[in-house]
N, C-alpha and C positions, 0 to 999 in steps of 0.2 A: 694322313693315314689314321684318323681317329676312329673311323667306323668301318667295319667289314660288312660286306653283303653276305649274310649267312647262306642264302640259297646258292650263290655262286660257288662257295666252298663245298657245300653238300654235293652239288653236281660234279665239281672237280674231283672230289674224293671218290665218288661212285664211278666216274669214267676212267680213273687212273688204273695202271697195270697192277699196282699194289695198294689197295685201299688202306691197309694197315700203315704203311710207310707214309702215305699221303695224310692220313689222320694225324700221325705224329708231327709232320711238318706244319700242318694247319694249326695244331695245338700250340706249337712254338710261336707262330705268328700272332695268335690271339693272346698269348700269355701277358698278363698285366695291362692289356689294352681294352679287352672286351670279354664278356663271358662266352666260353666255348661250349657251354651246356646245350644250347639249342642244336648246334651242329653235331656235337657228340652223340646226342640222342638219336638223331636221324641216320647217322652212318655207323653206329656201333655194331649193328648186326653184320653189315658188309665187311667192316674192318675185322671183326672177330672171325668171320668165315675165312677171310684171306689168311689170317694168322694161323688158324687151325689147319688149313690146307697146306701151308708152308711147313708147319711143324710135322705133319704126316710125311711130307716129301723128305724132310731131313731124317726122319726115322727110317724110311725105306732106303735111303742112301747111306745110312749108318753114320750120319754126321758129316758127310763129305759135300754138303750143300750149304751155301751161305748166300745171303743177299748181297747185291752189288753195293759196295760202300759209297756213301755220299762224298761229294767232292766240292772243293772250293775253286773259285775263279779269280783271276786277276782282273784289273780294270778293263782290259781289252776283251776278255772272256765275258764279263758282265755286259758290256755293250753289245756283243754278239748275241748273247742270250736275250736281251731286251729286243733286239732287232728281229730275232726268230719269233718271239711272241707277237710282236706287232704285225708280222707278215703271215701269221698262222691263220688258217681257215677257221679253226675251232680254238679260240683263245682259252676257253674253259678247260679243254683237254690239255692244253699247254700248261695251264696253272697246275693241273694234277701232276703233270710230268715234273715240273720244277719242285713241287712239294716232296716228291720222291727222291730226286737226284741231288739236290743242292744241300750243302751243309748250312747250318743255321745262320751264321753271319752273312754268307753270300745270299741265301734265300731272302733274308730280310732286305738287303740292298736291292736285289732284283725286284722284289715285290713293291718296294717303295717307288721304284721308277715306272712300274706299270699299273699301280693300284687304281689310277683314274679310269682304266679300262673296265674294271670290275665293280663299279659303284652302281 
């Protein structure tokens, strides 16, 4: 996992339900391994628009709205997640989903197991 395919991450962030959260997840994966700058420049507008829209919704709901928290998985859950990605019709969209949903240590483990699909 020495090199990331920037275009795959750009597409995954843009296809995700929450580009801002996917942006944060991708930034974590890149941290210390490869420059996130090319990806960040391409998706910053989309992530910013998502954050802006969410903040407006929070204001309208007077603070009673929050993002779904990220979660961790045990070994069985990780295997299930990997299987789900392998069986998916759109693996890039699945990457966008895990960038949003999984906590950082679990995200890294799952991505290591499926990274060969995104090269």
